[in-house]
BABA-766616 format. One record per atom (N, C-alpha, C): residue number from 1; x, y negated, z; atom name. Coordinates in steps of 0.001 Angstrom, whole numbers, plus 524288, in hexadecimal, padded with zeros to 5 digits. Atoms other than C-alpha are relative to their C-alpha. Layout:
<atoms>
i,px,py,pz,at
NUM,X,Y,Z,CA
...
</atoms>
This chain:
<atoms>
i,px,py,pz,at
1,7FEA0,7FD8C,802D3,N
1,67508,EF44C,5CFB4,CA
1,7FB5E,804BA,7FD7F,C
2,8040E,7FD62,802A1,N
2,6694A,EFD5A,5CE16,CA
2,7FAC5,7FF17,7FBA5,C
3,80256,802DC,802AD,N
3,6600C,EF40E,5C8DE,CA
3,7FDE0,80016,7FAA9,C
4,7FF61,802B4,803A2,N
4,6640A,EF3C8,5BBB7,CA
4,7FC1C,803D7,7FBD2,C
5,801E2,7FD39,802EC,N
5,65A69,EF99A,5B0AE,CA
5,80042,7FDC9,7FB8E,C
6,7FEDC,801D6,80854,N
6,65E05,EF8C2,5A097,CA
6,7F9E3,80058,7FED4,C
7,8030C,80150,801F6,N
7,653FD,EF31A,59B07,CA
7,7FE8F,80153,7F8C6,C
8,7FEFA,7FED7,802EE,N
8,653AF,EFAFB,58EF8,CA
8,7FCCF,7FE4C,7FA3A,C
9,80111,801DE,80368,N
9,64AE9,EF3FA,586C5,CA
9,8002E,7FA44,7FFE2,C
10,7FE6B,8049F,801A1,N
10,6502A,EE6C0,5895E,CA
10,80346,7FF0F,7FA5B,C
11,7FBC9,80062,805AC,N
11,6566C,EE004,57D5A,CA
11,805D9,7FD83,80346,C
12,7F8DB,7FF04,7FD2B,N
12,661AC,EDE9D,58797,CA
12,801AA,80434,7FFE0,C
13,7FDBF,7FBA1,800C0,N
13,66CD5,EE7A9,5864A,CA
13,800B7,801BD,8059D,C
14,7FF96,7FC71,7FB2B,N
14,66D04,EF21C,59172,CA
14,804A3,7FCFA,8029F,C
15,7FB1F,80246,7FF01,N
15,67B98,EECAF,5932E,CA
15,7FE35,7FC86,80209,C
16,800C0,8067E,7FD39,N
16,6777E,EDF53,59570,CA
16,7FD63,7FFD7,8043D,C
17,80213,8004F,7FCB6,N
17,66C1E,EE240,59E08,CA
17,804EC,80094,804E5,C
18,7FCF3,7FF18,7FB50,N
18,676E6,EE9DE,5A6EE,CA
18,80385,7FC5E,80303,C
19,7FC8C,801B4,7FFAB,N
19,67F5B,EE0B2,5A674,CA
19,7FEBC,7F985,80270,C
20,802B4,8045E,7FC33,N
20,675CF,ED504,5AB21,CA
20,8007B,80134,803E5,C
21,801D5,7FD77,7F96F,N
21,671C7,EDCF8,5B60A,CA
21,805FD,80096,80371,C
22,7F8F9,7FFF8,7FDD6,N
22,6816C,EDF05,5BA8B,CA
22,80119,7F968,800F3,C
23,7FCD8,8063A,7FEAF,N
23,6849E,ED02A,5B850,CA
23,7FC0F,7FEBC,804C8,C
24,8037B,8035E,7FB7A,N
24,6788D,ECB8D,5C086,CA
24,8007E,8024E,80412,C
25,7FE59,7FD7D,7FCAB,N
25,67C1E,ED4DA,5CAEF,CA
25,8043A,7FD89,801A9,C
26,7FB88,8005E,7FDEC,N
26,6889E,ECFEC,5CC33,CA
26,80029,7F9CB,801B3,C
27,8001F,80589,7FDD4,N
27,68553,EC14E,5CA1A,CA
27,7FD77,7FF5C,80560,C
28,80300,80079,7FBF3,N
28,67BDB,EC38B,5D58D,CA
28,80306,8014F,80402,C
29,7FC6F,7FEA1,7F9E8,N
29,68570,EC9AF,5DE93,CA
29,7FEDA,80596,80199,C
30,80198,7F8ED,7FF14,N
30,67F76,ED7D0,5DEB2,CA
30,8063F,80201,7FF62,C
31,7FA85,7FDB3,7FECE,N
31,68D39,EDB9B,5DB6C,CA
31,80611,7FC31,7FFAF,C
32,7FBE1,804A1,7FEB5,N
32,69895,ED31B,5DFC4,CA
32,80506,800F0,7FEC2,C
33,7FACE,7FEC5,8008F,N
33,6A71D,ED124,5DC41,CA
33,801F6,80418,80112,C
34,7FF8A,7FAAA,7FF6A,N
34,6AE2D,EDD07,5DB00,CA
34,7FDF6,80500,7FFE4,C
35,8030F,7FB44,7FF06,N
35,6A3BE,EE5F8,5DD6E,CA
35,7FEEA,8021F,7F95B,C
36,800C5,7FDDB,8058C,N
36,6A208,EF073,5D28C,CA
36,7F98B,80291,7FF71,C
37,803A6,80016,800E6,N
37,6973E,EF3F1,5CAE1,CA
37,80008,80735,80035,C
38,7FF96,7FAAA,80118,N
38,692C6,F026D,5C9C9,CA
38,802B1,80160,7FB88,C
39,7FDED,7FE85,80330,N
39,697CA,F0ACA,5C13A,CA
39,7FD1F,7FFFE,7FAF9,C
40,80348,7FF1E,804B5,N
40,6945C,F0C9C,5B26B,CA
40,7FAF2,806A0,8013A,C
41,80394,7FBCA,7FD09,N
41,68FEB,F1B8E,5B5EF,CA
41,7FC20,7FE9F,8046D,C
42,804AF,802D5,7FC90,N
42,687E0,F139C,5C1CA,CA
42,7FC1C,7FE3F,7FCB4,C
43,8035B,801F0,802B9,N
43,6823B,F0B47,5B94B,CA
43,7FD03,804D5,7FB6C,C
44,80390,7FF13,802FE,N
44,67E08,F1548,5B041,CA
44,7FBD4,8028B,80113,C
45,80326,7FD85,7FBA6,N
45,677E5,F1C91,5BAEE,CA
45,7FAC9,7FB38,8016A,C
46,8031C,80416,7FBC6,N
46,672B2,F10F0,5BFCC,CA
46,7FB40,7FD80,7FBBD,C
47,801AB,80312,80337,N
47,66CB1,F0B3C,5B2DC,CA
47,7FD01,801CE,7FBAC,C
48,80336,7FC0D,80549,N
48,66B59,F165D,5A868,CA
48,801A6,7FB7F,7FB9D,C
49,7FEBD,8033B,803BF,N
49,671B3,F0F0C,59F17,CA
49,806A8,80258,7FEC0,C
50,7FCF9,7FD68,80167,N
50,67D5B,F1231,5970F,CA
50,80698,7FCF9,801FC,C
51,7FAAF,80228,7FDE8,N
51,68CD6,F10D6,59AEA,CA
51,80224,7FB8C,7FBAD,C
52,7FE07,80308,80426,N
52,6906B,F0A5C,58EBD,CA
52,7FB5B,7F9E8,801CD,C
53,804E1,80589,7FDB5,N
53,682D2,EFF41,59412,CA
53,8040C,7FF1D,804DD,C
54,7FDD1,80398,7FC3E,N
54,68A44,EFD60,59F66,CA
54,806AD,7FE06,7FF4F,C
55,7F9AE,8017C,80141,N
55,698AA,EFC83,59A29,CA
55,7FEE6,7FA04,7FCFE,C
56,80015,804C3,8043A,N
56,69345,EF23E,59121,CA
56,7FD30,7FA52,80385,C
57,8028A,805BB,7FDF1,N
57,68C79,EE99B,59B9E,CA
57,805B4,7FF20,803E8,C
58,7FBD0,80297,7FB11,N
58,698AE,EEA5D,5A5C7,CA
58,803AD,7FE15,7FD8E,C
59,7FBCE,80359,802F9,N
59,6A138,EE7B2,59A45,CA
59,7FEAD,7F85D,80043,C
60,80371,8039A,801D4,N
60,69863,EDB8C,596D2,CA
60,800D4,7FC34,8087E,C
61,802F2,801B9,7FB57,N
61,69787,ED746,5A68A,CA
61,807C2,7FF35,80152,C
62,7FAED,8013B,80072,N
62,6A6AD,ED94D,5A6C1,CA
62,8033C,7FC12,7FB17,C
63,7FE32,80369,80133,N
63,6A8D8,ED027,59BCA,CA
63,7FD78,7FA7D,801A9,C
64,800C8,80546,7FD14,N
64,6A293,EC521,5A436,CA
64,801C6,800C8,80421,C
65,7FE14,80216,7FB16,N
65,6AA44,EC64A,5AF39,CA
65,7FD5B,8016C,80429,C
66,80332,8015F,7FE07,N
66,6A0AD,ECBA9,5B637,CA
66,8012E,80546,803B9,C
67,80092,7FA0D,7FBFB,N
67,6A62C,EDA26,5BA55,CA
67,805AF,8009E,7FBDB,C
68,7F9F3,7FFC6,802BB,N
68,6B4F3,EDEEF,5B756,CA
68,8000A,80727,80050,C
69,7FEC4,7FA2D,7FE94,N
69,6B710,EEF27,5B4A7,CA
69,8049D,80154,800FF,C
70,7F9B8,7FD32,7FFB0,N
70,6C24D,EF537,5BB23,CA
70,7FF60,8053C,801E2,C
71,7FEAA,7FB75,800AE,N
71,6C7FD,F0196,5B8FC,CA
71,8008C,80325,806AE,C
72,80089,7FC73,7F906,N
72,6C4C4,F0AD3,5C67A,CA
72,7FC5B,7FC79,803A9,C
73,8022C,802DB,7FB75,N
73,6BCDB,EFF57,5CBF9,CA
73,7FB9D,800F8,7FE5B,C
74,806BF,80040,80228,N
74,6B108,F000C,5C2FD,CA
74,7FFE1,7F91D,7FDAC,C
75,8028C,8058A,803BB,N
75,6A9E4,EF1D7,5BE3E,CA
75,7FFF1,7FB94,8043F,C
76,7FF20,80221,7FB98,N
76,6ACB5,EE898,5C988,CA
76,7FD33,7F958,7FCE3,C
77,80065,80577,801A3,N
77,6A61D,ED9F7,5CA25,CA
77,80239,7FC5E,80149,C
78,7FD16,80389,7FF4D,N
78,6AC1A,ECF99,5C8ED,CA
78,7FEA2,7F93C,8029E,C
79,8027F,80483,7FE22,N
79,6ABBA,EC27A,5CE00,CA
79,7FE5E,7FB99,7FCB1,C
80,8019C,802F4,801A5,N
80,6A29E,EB9EC,5C9AB,CA
80,8022C,7F90B,7FE58,C
81,7FE49,8059B,80084,N
81,6A7A4,EACC4,5C331,CA
81,7FB2E,7FC2C,80094,C
82,8020E,80550,800B9,N
82,6A2C2,E9E51,5C6B3,CA
82,7FEEF,7FCF3,7FC64,C
83,7FE97,80360,803A3,N
83,69E33,E9718,5BC0C,CA
83,7FD22,7F9B5,80073,C
84,80014,80674,8005F,N
84,69ECA,E88D6,5BAFF,CA
84,7FEFE,7FD86,7FB1B,C
85,8021E,80229,803E9,N
85,69716,E80E6,5B064,CA
85,80342,7F9B2,7FEA9,C
86,7FC6F,80558,801AB,N
86,6A1C1,E7596,5A93B,CA
86,7FD2C,7FC21,7FF2E,C
87,802B1,804F0,80457,N
87,69675,E6CFC,5A40A,CA
87,7FE4D,7FDE5,805ED,C
88,80236,80292,7FA7F,N
88,691B3,E6ABB,5B302,CA
88,803B8,7FDBE,8033A,C
89,7FCB0,8034A,7FB1A,N
89,697DD,E6077,5BD92,CA
89,7FE5B,80239,803EF,C
90,7FFEF,7FCE5,7FAEC,N
90,698AE,E6768,5C8F4,CA
90,803A2,7FFD8,8041E,C
91,7F986,7FF0A,7FD44,N
91,6A264,E6A37,5D590,CA
91,7FDBF,80500,8001D,C
92,80011,7FB11,7FD81,N
92,6A6EF,E770E,5D967,CA
92,7FB43,8026A,803AF,C
93,8030C,7FD42,7F9B7,N
93,69DB4,E77EF,5E73C,CA
93,7F96C,800D0,7FB5E,C
94,805A6,80120,80127,N
94,69089,E722E,5DDD1,CA
94,7FF29,80456,7FB12,C
95,800AD,7FDFA,80485,N
95,6932A,E7ADD,5D258,CA
95,7FF8B,80668,8016B,C
96,800DD,7FDCB,7FE52,N
96,69213,E85E5,5DB75,CA
96,7FC97,8024C,80199,C
97,80353,7FFEC,7FD31,N
97,68967,E843C,5E345,CA
97,7FAD2,7FEC3,7FC48,C
98,80498,7FF82,80332,N
98,6808E,E8227,5D6DE,CA
98,7FF4E,806BE,7FE47,C
99,7FF94,7FBBC,800E2,N
99,6836E,E8FF6,5D4F2,CA
99,7FFB9,8042F,802E6,C
100,8013C,7FC04,7FAFC,N
100,680EA,E9498,5E21A,CA
100,804AB,80369,8024C,C
101,7F95C,7FD86,7FFA9,N
101,68EC4,E96AE,5E49E,CA
101,80047,7FC2A,804D4,C
102,7FEEC,801F5,7FACE,N
102,69477,E9423,5F301,CA
102,80569,7FC5D,7FE2F,C
103,7FA4B,802D5,7FFF1,N
103,69FE3,E8823,5F0ED,CA
103,802B0,800C8,8050D,C
104,7FEFA,8011F,7F9A6,N
104,6A9E1,E86DF,5F9E8,CA
104,80727,7FF8D,7FE9B,C
105,7F85D,8044B,80167,N
105,6BA1A,E8127,5FC33,CA
105,80158,80203,8039F,C
106,7FD2C,7FF24,7FD20,N
106,6C4F3,E8470,6029C,CA
106,80438,7F9F4,7FF55,C
107,7FCE0,80605,8004E,N
107,6CC89,E7638,604C3,CA
107,80392,80226,8007C,C
108,7F9A1,7FEBC,7FFDA,N
108,6DA8F,E78A7,601A7,CA
108,802FE,7FA81,801B7,C
109,7FD5F,80419,801C8,N
109,6DD84,E6999,600DF,CA
109,7FC4C,7FB8F,7FFEE,C
110,800B8,806E4,8020C,N
110,6D881,E5BAD,602C2,CA
110,80348,7FB7F,8030E,C
111,7FE2A,8035F,7FEAC,N
111,6E07E,E5057,601F2,CA
111,801D1,7FB69,7FD37,C
112,8007D,804BD,80473,N
112,6E34B,E450F,5FD30,CA
112,806E8,7FD5B,7FE16,C
113,7FBE9,7FF1D,80196,N
113,6EF16,E439E,5F429,CA
113,7FFF3,7FB94,7FA8B,C
114,7FE8D,80449,8044A,N
114,6F528,E3BCD,5E877,CA
114,7FF91,8026D,7FA1E,C
115,80272,7FD58,804B1,N
115,6EEF9,E3EFF,5DB4B,CA
115,8060F,7FF30,7FCBB,C
116,7FD21,7FFCF,804F0,N
116,6F7FD,E4455,5D1B0,CA
116,7FEFB,7FD66,7FC0F,C
117,80171,801A1,801E9,N
117,6F8D3,E3FD5,5C3FC,CA
117,7FCC1,80221,7FC33,C
118,805F6,7FC67,800AF,N
118,6EFB1,E4A52,5BF66,CA
118,7FAB3,7FDC1,803E3,C
119,805E3,80006,7FD24,N
119,6E610,E47E9,5C934,CA
119,7FFEB,7F942,7FDE5,C
120,7FFD2,80624,80114,N
120,6E809,E386A,5C759,CA
120,7FE19,7FEBB,7FA74,C
121,8048D,80174,80465,N
121,6E35A,E39D6,5B962,CA
121,7FC32,8025C,7FFB7,C
122,8047D,7FE39,8019D,N
122,6D978,E42EC,5BABF,CA
122,7FAC8,7FBE5,80493,C
123,8047F,802F6,7FDFE,N
123,6D209,E38F0,5C50F,CA
123,801BA,7F9EE,7FF83,C
124,7FDBD,80360,80189,N
124,6D85F,E2D69,5BE63,CA
124,8007A,7FB6D,80435,C
125,7FEDF,802BD,7FC9C,N
125,6DF51,E2842,5C976,CA
125,804C7,7FF8C,7FF0B,C
126,7FB2C,801A1,8004C,N
126,6EDC1,E23D6,5C94A,CA
126,800E7,805FD,8048F,C
127,7FE72,7FC53,7FD4C,N
127,6F6A0,E2FCA,5CEBC,CA
127,80347,7FD88,803F0,C
128,7FEC3,7FFE9,7FC51,N
128,6FAE6,E30E3,5DC3D,CA
128,7FBAF,7FC6F,803F7,C
129,80462,80197,7FDF0,N
129,6ED4D,E2A4B,5DFB3,CA
129,7FFF8,8050A,8047E,C
130,80115,7FC89,7F95F,N
130,6E89C,E30CE,5ED11,CA
130,7FB6E,80379,7FC9A,C
131,8045F,7FDC7,8022D,N
131,6DD78,E3BCE,5E8EB,CA
131,800D8,803A2,80525,C
132,8014C,7FA1B,7FE60,N
132,6D7A8,E46DF,5EFDE,CA
132,80006,8036C,7FE85,C
133,7FF10,7FAD3,802E1,N
133,6DBC0,E53BB,5EE8B,CA
133,7FDE9,804D0,803ED,C
134,80514,7FABC,7FF79,N
134,6D190,E603A,5F0E1,CA
134,801DF,803FF,7FF48,C
135,7FEA5,7FB81,802FE,N
135,6D627,E6D50,5F051,CA
135,7FD9A,80488,80320,C
136,802E2,7FBA2,7FE7A,N
136,6CC08,E77BC,5F261,CA
136,7FFDB,804E6,7FD2A,C
137,7FF82,7FCC7,800FD,N
137,6CB42,E849A,5F026,CA
137,7F960,8038D,7FFEE,C
138,805A6,8016C,80225,N
138,6BC60,E874F,5EA39,CA
138,7FE10,805F4,8015E,C
139,80381,7FA8F,7FF04,N
139,6B38B,E9389,5EEA3,CA
139,7FA31,800D5,7FE1F,C
140,8058D,7FE04,80042,N
140,6A7D2,E995D,5E9B8,CA
140,7FD3A,804FB,801EC,C
141,80206,7FAB6,7FD20,N
141,6A0A6,EA1F8,5F1E9,CA
141,802A8,802FC,80311,C
142,7FBBA,7FDB2,7FB07,N
142,6AB15,EA3E9,5FBAD,CA
142,80401,8010A,7FB03,C
143,7FC1A,7FBFC,80266,N
143,6B439,EA8BB,5EF29,CA
143,80383,7F909,7FD03,C
144,7FBF3,80300,80359,N
144,6C001,E9F50,5EA48,CA
144,7FFB7,80138,7FA9F,C
145,7FFB8,80042,80686,N
145,6BF67,E9BC8,5DD67,CA
145,80281,7FAA7,7FD95,C
146,7FE4E,80523,80395,N
146,6C5E1,E8D90,5DA39,CA
146,8035F,7FCFF,8048C,C
147,7FC58,80464,7FE8C,N
147,6D136,E83D9,5DECA,CA
147,7FCFB,7FC5F,7FDEE,C
148,80286,80589,801E4,N
148,6CC50,E74D8,5DEC4,CA
148,802B8,7FD28,80244,C
149,7FC4F,80399,7FC21,N
149,6D6C7,E6C08,5E0C5,CA
149,7FD68,7FA13,7FBB9,C
150,8019F,8042E,80019,N
150,6CFFD,E5F39,5DF35,CA
150,802B0,7FA27,801C0,C
151,7FD68,80485,7FE89,N
151,6D57C,E4FA1,5DEAB,CA
151,7FB76,7FC1A,7FFBC,C
152,8053B,80628,7FF2D,N
152,6CA86,E4344,5E3DA,CA
152,803A4,7FB8E,80064,C
153,7FDFB,80609,7FE15,N
153,6CE2A,E367C,5E130,CA
153,8004E,7FD6D,80441,C
154,8006E,80165,7F9BE,N
154,6D005,E2F58,5ED5D,CA
154,7FDFA,7FB05,8012C,C
155,801FA,8051A,7FE9A,N
155,6C9B1,E2209,5EBDD,CA
155,7F8D6,7FF51,7FDC1,C
156,80536,7FF60,7FFC6,N
156,6BC5A,E265D,5EC4E,CA
156,7FD82,7FE52,80496,C
157,7FF79,80333,7FA19,N
157,6BAF1,E1EB6,5F964,CA
157,7FDC3,8048D,804D8,C
158,800B9,7FA7E,7FBD1,N
158,6B9FA,E2CA8,60281,CA
158,805CE,801DB,7FE62,C
159,7F885,7FC60,7FF70,N
159,6C5B0,E3592,6063E,CA
159,7FD15,80723,7FECB,C
160,800C4,7F98B,800B3,N
160,6C48D,E4387,604A8,CA
160,8042E,80194,803F7,C
161,7FDF4,7FE58,7FB41,N
161,6C7EC,E4B20,61244,CA
161,7FEE1,806E7,7FEC8,C
162,8026E,7FC85,80063,N
162,6C91F,E58FA,614AF,CA
162,7FBD7,803D4,802C1,C
163,80546,7FE77,7FDEC,N
163,6BEBC,E5902,61E03,CA
163,7FAD1,7FE17,7FD5D,C
164,80347,80095,80451,N
164,6B69E,E5513,61224,CA
164,7FE30,804B0,7FCD6,C
165,8012B,7FB11,80320,N
165,6B762,E615E,60C1E,CA
165,80039,80519,8038F,C
166,7FF5F,7FBDD,7FD8F,N
166,6B37E,E6F3F,61138,CA
166,7FE85,804C3,7FDC8,C
167,800A9,7FC3D,805AD,N
167,6B0AC,E7C51,60947,CA
167,7FC7B,7FF5A,7FCD6,C
168,80399,800AB,80441,N
168,6A2FA,E7931,604C3,CA
168,80181,7F937,7FE12,C
169,7FF30,8045E,80339,N
169,6A690,E6A6C,5FFDA,CA
169,801C5,7FE49,7FAD8,C
170,80149,8010F,8057A,N
170,6A2CD,E6580,5F2A3,CA
170,8039B,7F938,7FECF,C
171,7FD5B,8051E,800CE,N
171,6ADD4,E5B04,5EE22,CA
171,7FD1C,7FC02,7FD3B,C
172,803FB,80290,80270,N
172,6A354,E56AB,5E3D5,CA
172,7FBA2,7FE10,803E4,C
173,804D6,8010B,7FC5F,N
173,699C2,E558F,5EF3C,CA
173,8033B,7FD56,80291,C
174,7FD76,8047B,7FD06,N
174,6A3FB,E4E94,5F7AD,CA
174,80132,7F9F2,7FE30,C
175,80075,804F3,802BA,N
175,6A58A,E4529,5EE08,CA
175,7FB48,7FBE3,7FEE9,C
176,80558,80230,7FFF6,N
176,6975C,E4340,5EBEC,CA
176,7FF90,7FC70,8033A,C
177,800D5,8027A,7F97F,N
177,69547,E4134,5FB02,CA
177,80355,7FAE4,7FF56,C
178,7FDB1,80522,7FDF7,N
178,69F35,E3594,5F9F5,CA
178,8004F,7FAE8,7F9E9,C
179,801E8,803DA,80458,N
179,69852,E2D3F,5EF0C,CA
179,8026E,8006A,7F94D,C
180,7FC5E,7FF9D,80686,N
180,6A054,E342A,5E2CB,CA
180,7FACB,8048D,7FB70,C
181,804D5,7FDE2,802E8,N
181,69660,E3781,5D7E7,CA
181,8028B,801AE,7F9C5,C
182,7FC24,7FCF2,804EB,N
182,69D6F,E4125,5CE5C,CA
182,7FBB0,801B2,7FAD0,C
183,8049A,80017,803E4,N
183,69903,E4059,5C068,CA
183,802AE,804DE,7FCB5,C
184,7FD48,7FC9D,804D1,N
184,6A246,E48C2,5B79E,CA
184,805EA,803CF,8010D,C
185,7FB66,7FF41,7FFDC,N
185,6ADA3,E5061,5B715,CA
185,80251,8030D,7FAD0,C
186,7FE57,7FDED,80442,N
186,6B7AC,E554C,5ADEB,CA
186,8033D,80447,80105,C
187,7FDB5,7FA93,7FE0F,N
187,6BCB0,E62FC,5AE6F,CA
187,8031E,802CC,7FBA0,C
188,7FC38,7FCB1,80321,N
188,6C86A,E6C57,5A7CF,CA
188,7FFCE,803D2,8003D,C
189,7FEAD,7FACE,7FD3E,N
189,6C8E4,E7A51,5A89B,CA
189,8040F,801FF,7FB90,C
190,7FBCA,7FB3F,80420,N
190,6D3E6,E853F,5A472,CA
190,7FF91,80429,80440,C
191,7FE15,7FCEB,7FD66,N
191,6D7EB,E904D,5A8B3,CA
191,805E2,8008E,80055,C
192,7FA39,800F2,7FE32,N
192,6E586,E9197,5ADB6,CA
192,80292,8048E,80250,C
193,7FBD9,7FDA1,7FB5E,N
193,6EFDD,E9809,5B725,CA
193,7FFAC,7FCA0,80353,C
194,7FF8B,8021F,7FB50,N
194,6EE23,E93C2,5C56D,CA
194,80653,7FFC8,80297,C
195,7FB2C,80075,7FE40,N
195,6FA8A,E8DF0,5CB3C,CA
195,8003E,80302,8066B,C
196,7FF61,7FAB9,7FCCF,N
196,70084,E94CF,5D62B,CA
196,7FDC0,7FE6D,804ED,C
197,803D1,8027A,7FCFB,N
197,6F8C2,E8B3C,5DFB2,CA
197,7FB96,80027,8003D,C
198,80559,7FEEF,800D2,N
198,6ED43,E8DB6,5DB01,CA
198,7FE9D,8050B,80179,C
199,8018A,7F95F,7FEA5,N
199,6EE27,E9D2F,5DADF,CA
199,80086,800D3,80592,C
200,7FFFF,7FF67,7FB8E,N
200,6F2B7,E9B38,5E8C5,CA
200,7FAB2,7FED8,8046A,C
201,803D4,8015F,7FDF1,N
201,6E66B,E93D0,5EC8C,CA
201,7F926,80352,7FDE5,C
202,803E4,7FCB4,8017A,N
202,6DC79,E9C48,5E4D8,CA
202,800A9,8049E,8009B,C
203,801BA,7FA64,7FFA2,N
203,6E1BB,EA8DE,5E7ED,CA
203,8012A,802BE,7FB30,C
204,80033,7FB9C,805B1,N
204,6E4F6,EAC7B,5D9D9,CA
204,8041C,801D5,7FDE8,C
205,7FBDA,7FDD3,80268,N
205,6ED55,EB5D7,5D442,CA
205,803BD,7FEE5,7FABF,C
206,7FD6C,800BE,802C0,N
206,6F7D6,EB51A,5CC6C,CA
206,7FD77,800F8,7F99D,C
207,801AA,7FEF5,8064D,N
207,6F402,EB1BC,5BB8A,CA
207,7FA0E,7FFE9,801D3,C
208,80776,80142,800DD,N
208,6E53F,EAE78,5C11B,CA
208,7FDCB,7FC65,7FC6B,C
209,80293,8059C,802BD,N
209,6DDC9,EA56D,5B843,CA
209,7FE07,7FC9B,802B8,C
210,8045E,80461,7FC47,N
210,6D73B,E992C,5BE83,CA
210,7FF00,7FCD3,7FBEB,C
211,80420,80360,80283,N
211,6CCF6,E903A,5B905,CA
211,801A9,7FA58,801CE,C
212,7FD29,80500,7FE8B,N
212,6D3F0,E82FA,5BA5F,CA
212,7FD64,7FA24,7FCDD,C
213,80373,803EE,80302,N
213,6CA8D,E760B,5B816,CA
213,802C9,7FAE2,8037D,C
214,7FE0A,80428,7FD33,N
214,6CEDC,E690C,5BBD6,CA
214,7FADB,7FB85,7FD89,C
215,80756,8015E,80107,N
215,6C249,E6012,5BCEA,CA
215,802FC,7F8CE,803C4,C
216,7FFCA,80469,8002D,N
216,6C0C7,E500B,5BDD6,CA
216,7FC0B,7FE9E,80159,C
217,80560,801F9,7FFED,N
217,6B5D2,E4AB7,5C475,CA
217,7FF92,7FBD9,800FA,C
218,80086,8064E,8003D,N
218,6B033,E3DC6,5C1DF,CA
218,7FB49,7FF7D,8020D,C
219,8055A,80302,7FDE4,N
219,6A668,E3414,5C91D,CA
219,7FBED,800DF,7FA15,C
220,803F8,80292,8045E,N
220,69ADD,E2F87,5C227,CA
220,801AA,7FBCA,7FC66,C
221,7FD00,802E4,8032F,N
221,6A31A,E2566,5BDF3,CA
221,80460,8015D,7FC2C,C
222,7FB87,7FE8B,80469,N
222,6ACA1,E2D6C,5B601,CA
222,804DA,7FEFC,803B0,C
223,7F8E2,7FF88,7FDCD,N
223,6B84C,E2B67,5C01A,CA
223,7FFC4,80463,80403,C
224,7FEB1,7FC7C,7FE4C,N
224,6BE33,E36B2,5C37C,CA
224,800BF,7FF5D,8086F,C
225,80017,7FF7A,7FAD0,N
225,6BCFC,E3C56,5D323,CA
225,803D9,80324,80079,C
226,7FD2C,7FC56,7FEB6,N
226,6C436,E4819,5D409,CA
226,80117,80387,7FC0E,C
227,7FC97,7FD81,80472,N
227,6CD19,E50B8,5CB78,CA
227,7FFE2,8055B,803BD,C
228,8019D,7FAFB,7FE12,N
228,6CC11,E5FFF,5CEA6,CA
228,802F1,80393,7FF4A,C
229,7FE1C,7FB5C,801DD,N
229,6D454,E6B9A,5CB2C,CA
229,800A0,80346,80302,C
230,8053A,7FC5B,7FE37,N
230,6CC10,E76F1,5CD3B,CA
230,801D8,8061E,7FC35,C
231,7FE9C,7FC3B,800DD,N
231,6D218,E83CA,5CBEF,CA
231,7FC37,8071F,800C8,C
232,803D7,7FC0D,7FDC1,N
232,6C869,E9101,5CC69,CA
232,801C8,804BD,7FD08,C
233,7FFAC,7FAF7,80076,N
233,6CA97,E9E6E,5CB83,CA
233,7FF0C,80162,7FAE7,C
234,8021D,7FD01,80610,N
234,6C925,EA470,5BDD0,CA
234,7F9FC,80321,8014F,C
235,801B3,7FC53,7FE71,N
235,6C1D3,EAFE5,5C1EF,CA
235,7FA9B,7FE2B,802C7,C
236,803FE,7FFBD,7FC9A,N
236,6B7FA,EA939,5C981,CA
236,7FDB4,7FBEF,7FDF1,C
237,802AB,802F0,800C0,N
237,6B324,E9D8B,5C20B,CA
237,7FF41,800CC,7FA13,C
238,8003D,8004A,806B6,N
238,6AE85,E9B21,5B380,CA
238,7FCDB,7FA16,80014,C
239,802BE,802FE,80126,N
239,6A8F6,E9008,5AD35,CA
239,7FBEB,7FE46,7F968,C
240,80074,80278,8042E,N
240,69FBF,E8BE2,5A488,CA
240,7FB85,7FB22,7FCA6,C
241,801CB,804FE,80236,N
241,699A0,E823E,59A60,CA
241,7FB67,80170,7FA7A,C
242,80521,7FFF0,80373,N
242,68DE3,E808F,59048,CA
242,80167,7FB52,7FED1,C
243,7FFBF,803B9,80570,N
243,69185,E7B15,5834F,CA
243,7FB9D,7FF60,7FC4F,C
244,8053B,80284,803E5,N
244,68871,E7282,57B5C,CA
244,8028A,7FF01,7FBDA,C
245,7FE05,801C6,803DF,N
245,68AB3,E71D7,56DE5,CA
245,7FE36,7FA97,7FFA1,C
246,80207,8066C,7FFBA,N
246,68A44,E61D7,56D58,CA
246,7FFBC,7FE98,7FA2E,C
247,801CC,800B0,80607,N
247,688B5,E6349,55D2C,CA
247,7FBE5,800F2,7FF9D,C
248,80589,7FEF7,80063,N
248,67BD4,E69CD,55F91,CA
248,7FFE4,80334,7F9D7,C
249,8008D,7FD10,80560,N
249,68027,E72B6,55319,CA
249,80003,8052D,7FF71,C
250,80087,7FB1A,7FC45,N
250,67B6D,E802A,55701,CA
250,802E9,80389,7F9E0,C
251,7FC3F,7FBF4,801AC,N
251,68120,E8553,54A55,CA
251,8048D,7FF8F,7FDB9,C
252,7F9B6,801D7,7FEC9,N
252,68E58,E80EA,54BEC,CA
252,80310,80516,7FF5C,C
253,7FE76,7FC26,8015D,N
253,6973A,E8C02,54711,CA
253,8066A,80057,80593,C
254,7FC1C,7FF8D,7FD9E,N
254,6A09C,E906C,55262,CA
254,804FF,8037C,80041,C
</atoms>
């Protein structure tokens, strides 16, 4: 925190210079989750800038979810949400590795069972057809982040057993290794309150919101291969989407 020097000749406001400096320290791990930033008085002495400038920078950091001001304990660094791009087809493990994170799983259940009506419709098979059910807690860098409940059709020419999966196994990589070429997926996403079972599995507090996602994954021929119901702890994950104006009309009134 001692390396910041305000550039008073810059076109960038000083409060934003400080914001960017502290943001970089948080994202690089210099400040870890739960750690307190120096007090306003300490920053005034360190950086020789005004209290108003410091408060503006801290306010912007809080607005972006990077810190939280707590009465009696100062400004505390918050957990940084992991971002996933909606327009890209990828697995949980693959997406994490691209971002430099370490994915992991805790296998809760793998079993063969009958498909219910909903699962049958999603996989385009008759209800009561045999499917594989895989229930996993998902981890990022050792931190619990989600519950994945996945249903895989059983007519793919191979079986799925407990011994096939460990902490580091990616379902999509497993499918690819068995000759399934994945091509696309349909997703729906919503914010909701979790069931008592999900609360138990994810160790959630009462009234703690979650991000719920359903995904149907298809092979390159458009055949539905797996249907998953994935629940993410809301304060640990966020989604990003890039939107293009397909009309190409830059003058359209918003």
